[in-house]
N, C-alpha and C positions, 0 to 999 in steps of 0.2 A: 312489201315493199313498204320501206319508209313513208312518215311522212316529213316535209321541208320543214325545219323549223323557222317560220316567222320572225322575220327582222323586227324589233324593239320601234325601232323608227324609220319611216322612211327613207330612202336613198333615192339623193338626186343626182343625175352627170352633170357632170359641171365639171371645165377646168381653169384651175384658178392657183397662181403661183404662189408658192411656198417653200417655207422654210424651216426648218428644224434644227434646235440647237441640243447636241448630246453632248456631253459633259463640254469642253471647250469647243467643240469643233463646231462647224454652221453648214449645213446639207443641202441644198436649193433642190427643188425637184416642183413636181404640178401637180395637183389632184387628179383623180379621175371619177371619185363620186365623192358625198360628202352629204352627213346624216347629224341629228344631235348626238349622234353617239361617237361619232371621228367621221375616218375618211381612208379613200385610199391614195399612195403617193405613189408618181413615179420618179425612181431616180436612177444614176447612172451607178451606184455602190450599194452593195448587200446594208444592212444594219441589224445590231445584236436583236435579238426578240428577247420583250422583258425590261427592255433598255425603255430607262427614264426621260422625257424629252419638255420640249420647250415647244412650242406652234405658231408661226403665226404664220396668220391668214390676212387677204383683204380682195373683197371683191372690185371688179373691174368695171365702170360704168361707162367711162369713154377714153380714149386716147388719153389725157391727163386729168381724171376724177375717177377716184377712186377713194371706196369706205374706209374709215377709222378701221387701224389694221388692231385685228383680234391674237393676242397672245394668250395661250393655253396651255397647260398642264398635257401633257399624254404620255401615251406606253407605248411599244411598238409590240404588238400582237405579233403580227405573222411577215414573213419576208418570202415573197417567189421571184424567181427569176422567170422573165419573159422578155423576149426578141431583145436581146444586146442590152437590157435592162432592170430592173426592179422594181416589183410591186409591192409596197410597204403600206401592212393594214396598221393603222393607227387609233388609236381609243384612249376621246380625251379622258382625262385625270378628274378630279374631284374637283367642282369647278364654285368658288364665292358665287355669293349673289348677283353681285355687279358681271363677274365672266357670264355667268348663266344670259343674266337679262340680253346681255351683246351680240352672244353665240344665237337664242333666240330671237331677239332682232336680225340677224343676220338672217334664218331658216325664214323669216319671214318673209323679208324680200324674196327666200325664191321660191315660196308658194306662191306669192303675189303671181311671177313669173310665169309657176307653173299652170294656173288659173286663168289666165293670158294666150298661152299657147294652147290652150283647149278650144280655144272661142274658135 
């Protein structure tokens, strides 16, 4: 029996509206989970594995309050059909220090929410 590979970053089950810019096309989707390394996105159409893209993510705090939008470089690493849709594995690309800082702040917010739910 082989030992399961441990993930480099913890994953958070969270649904966020997301948009990918692939070439000149914009693809809307919804995240299923998120980590510091990337996320899983649910979309209506398949996307090409290995494709470079830009990702736009934002947290929803309330009906009319959102976080600053994160716009990050990424690569499509897998694509699988599921129940009339497609799950897309997205890996964040090389981030400049400012983008890395924003992503870390985004993840700290999720860390804090996880800690509160355990209490």
